[in-house]
N, C-alpha and C positions, 0 to 999 in steps of 0.2 A: 562356239563350243571349244572346250579345251582339247588338246591333242590326245587321241586314243592310240595306245601302242599295242599292236597285235603281233604275237609271235606265231609263226607257222613252224611246228616242230614235230619231228619223229626221229628217234635215234637210228632208225633203219634207213638205209639208202634206197633209192629207186622207187620211192612212194609218191613222188610228184610235188615235193615241197617247193622247189624253185619255180616250177611251172605255175603252181597255184599263186605264189606271191607275185610273180610277173604279170599274170593275167588279171588278178585282182587290182593290182596297182594301176594298170591301164584302164580297167573298167571304172574304178572310182574316179579317176581323172575324167573319163567320159561323162560321168554323172555329176561333175561339177565340184568334187572335193579336191582339196589340196593334199597331195600325197607324197610321202617320202618312202622309197623302197630302200631299206637298209640291209646291205649284204654283210652279215657277220660270220660268214663261212670263209675260212682261209682258202678254200678251193675256188672261190670267186665265181661260181657258176652263174649267179644272178647278174653280176657285173658283166660277164661275157654275153649274157642274153641281151642286155641293153646296148652295149657298145660295139661298134665295128672293130675290126682287127687292128686298124691303125691306132685308134684312140686307146684301145685296150692295152696295146703294147707300150704306149706312152706312160700310162699311169701305174701299171703293175710292175714295171721294172724297178730294180733295187734303188736306182737314183731318184725315182719319182714316187716311191710308195708312201712318202710322207703326205702325198695328196689324197691318200685313201684314209679310211678310218684307222688304219695302223698308225698314222702320224699322230693321232690323239694320245697314243699310249707309249710313245717312245720314251718319255721321261720316266715312266714306271719301270720299263725294262732296264733303264740305265740306273735304277736304284733310288730315284728321287721319291719324296714322300707323297707327291700327288701330281696330277696333271696341271699344267699351267693354264692361265686364262687364255693364252693364245691357242693352246691345244684344245681347250674346252670348246672354242668356237670352231666347229667343223663345217660351218656354212660355206667356207671357201672350198671345201672338198666336194660339195654337192655338184653333181653333174645334172644340168638341166636337160631333160629328155624332150618334153613338150610342155606347153603351158600347164601349170599346176601339177606337174609330175617331175620329181627329182630323184636321183640315185645317190645314195651314200655308198661309194664303192669299197670293195675289199681287195686284198692282195695276199699272196702266199706268205708274206712276212708276218701276217697276223698270227700265224701258227706259233711264232716265237713267244706269244703271250701265254700259251697254254701252261707251260711249266711254272711261270711266275704266279699265275692265278691259282694253280693247284696248292702251292705253298701258302698263299694268302688265305685260302679257305680254312686250312688247318689252324692258322693263327687266329682267324676271326672267331673261331669257336671259343677261344679264351678272351674274347672281347678286346683284342689288340686294336687300339684306335687307328694306328697307321694302316693296318691291313684292311680294316673296315672302310676307311676313307678311299683306298685304292679300289676296293671292290665296288663301291658306289659310282665309279667313273663311268661305266656304261650308261647308267641311268642319267647322270648329269649331262653327259654328252648328248644323248638322244633328246633329253628334255629341252636343252638349250637350242639344239638344232631345230627341233620341232617348233619352238617358240619363234626363233628368228625367221624361219620359213613360213610361219603362220599355217603350219600343217594341221589338217583335220585328223589325218590318220598316218601313223608310221607302221609299215608292214616289215617285219623282221624275218629274214631268211637265215636259218641256222644250219650248222653242219650236221652230218649224220653220225652222231656219237653222243656219249654221256660225259664229255670232258668238261674241264673247268671253264672254257670260254662260253659254252652253252649254259652251264650252270649259272655263271655270273650274268650273262646277257639276259637270262630269263627273269632276273630280279628287277629288270626295268619293264617287264611286260605286264600290261593291265589284263590282257586276255591271251588265251592260247587256243589255236585251232590245230587239230591233229589230222593230217592227211593219211589215208590208208590205201594200200593197193591190195586188191583181193588175191590172195594166194593161200596156200595151206598152212602158213605159219602166222597169219594175220592176227589171230586171237591171242596166241602166246606173246606176240610182239606188243599187242595192246595192253595185256596184263603187266608186262615188264615195264613198259613206258609209264603206265598209270602209277605203279608202285614208286618209281623214281620221282615222278612229278609231285606226288603227295609228300614224299620225304623232303624234297627240295623246298616246297612251300612251308612245311613245318619248321625245318631248320632255319630258314631265313627269318620267319616270324619270331622265332625264339631269340635269334641274334638281335633283332630290332627291339624286342621287348626288354632285353637285359642290358641295353646300352643307352647311355644318357645322351649321346649325340643324336641330333635330328637328322634322320635319313628319310624324310618324307618323299624325296625324289625317287627313292628306291623302295617302292611300295611292295614289290614282290607278290602282288596279288595272284598272278599267274592263273587267273580264273578260266577254266576250260569252258568254252562256249559251244563246242561241238566238233564233229568230225566230217571230213569230206572223203568220199570213196572214189577212187579212180578204177573203173572197170577194166579188166584185161580183155584183150581180144578173145572171143569164145569160138572155138572151132565149130564151124557150120551154124553159128548162132544157137547152139543147143547147150544151155548150161548143164553142167554135171550135178549129180547129187551132192558132191562135196561143196560146190559153189553155193547151192541152196542152204546147206547147213551153216556155212560161214555167214551168209547174209542174215539168217535167222538168229544167230548167236551174238552178233556184234552189238545190238542195243543193250542186252543184259550185261555183257562183259564191260562195255563202256561205263555203264552205271556203277558196277561193282569196283572196277579197277581205277577208273579216272575220277569219278565223283564220290567214291567211297560210300555208295548207297547199296545196301544189301537186301532191302525189302521194298524196292521201288516197283512201280507199275510195269507190267510186261508190255513191251511194244514190239510191233513188227517194224521192219526197216522203213516201210512207207509212212508209218505213223509216228516214228520216233522224233521227238522235238530236238534231240541232240544231233540228228543227221541233217547236216546243212545242205548237202547235195550228193547226188550220185552222178558222176561225170563219165561220159563215154571216152573211150580211147581212140582219138583221131590221129593215128600214127603218121599218115601221109601229110596231113595239114600241120601237124606239129613240126615236122621236118621243114616244110615250107616256111613256117613262121620263124624258126630258128635261123634259117638262111637269110630271111628278109629283115630280121631284128624288129619284128612287130608281133603283136598277139594274133592268135589264130582268127579272131573275129574281126580283124582289120585287113585280112588278106584280100587281094584283088586279083583279077585275071592276069595282070602283069606279073604277079608273084608266082603264077602257076596254078592258081585256083580257077581252072577253066572248066566250064560246063555247068549244067543245071544242078547236078548232084553236089558238086563242090559249093556252088552258090547257096544252096539250101543248107548245107552243113555249116557254112560260115554264119548264116542267120541263126541257126539253132544254137550254135556255140555262144553267140552274143546273148541270146535270150537266156541261156542257162547261166552264164556268168552274171548277167544283170540280176536275175533272181537270187543268186547266191550272194552277191554284194549287198543287195537290199536286205536280205535276211540277216546277214551279219550286222549291218548297220542298225537294224531294229534291236538286236540283242545287246549292243554296246551303247 
């Protein structure tokens, strides 16, 4: 099968993007897929989740950041017309995590690309060939890296903003998953995000249609395949009325804002085909997992997951993520 590229995206921070990419990457590896976890966020949180402090310090320092995805774009920042063949081959930058799972790391230097890409988008509206070529760099890099690694799936972790890096990176995404954290502004957040995704899809398709150059590697489908909800801790396990209202409204708002469907079927959260999963908040296990640099469902007693309750939680988390991974695979 050809490589499928999935972006996990929400412009709001604290909604569990990185945790979702991290755990899905491990789960797909467990299920026998070849996976690349691509960190396209200058904050490099996904990179930090995978790598221990010593290795992290080695590759994100200024003298070594060419070993991250930033190195692929140095020529663009220096004003050259395109990335070189050497830079196009980011396979050397891949960090092998375990068999069948690799990380394409990020670094803080990637933030330098933001202002360059912002200008390129303005120019691309006028079909500036040079600008369009540069904008397609993300797609070409990920496509070649996926081919060289023989990856089945590339999972992209993006930053919490609506900036040019995210805008450009999404032109390489076949599919988009939206993580949500239940709070009082989740519906407004979803409406705003949906509006921007639709605008980005439409603008990129217009650029492709009106340009004679072949940008097949930059399909820009950005097809939304669903949302994942992270539940907040609920005081005394008693959901409030506000919580119930949010849950009931999410399916309709997702249809309207993200899929642009105004007369769709009314679903409850339980029956909504767009709801990929509702995940519990395992705060203590998440902390253990971050310390051990492993997913929550791989935690052992030696990592601090001691006792029958922790053991059962680890099993439950594995089952939840396996169901989620298989549901996503069926959709793509």
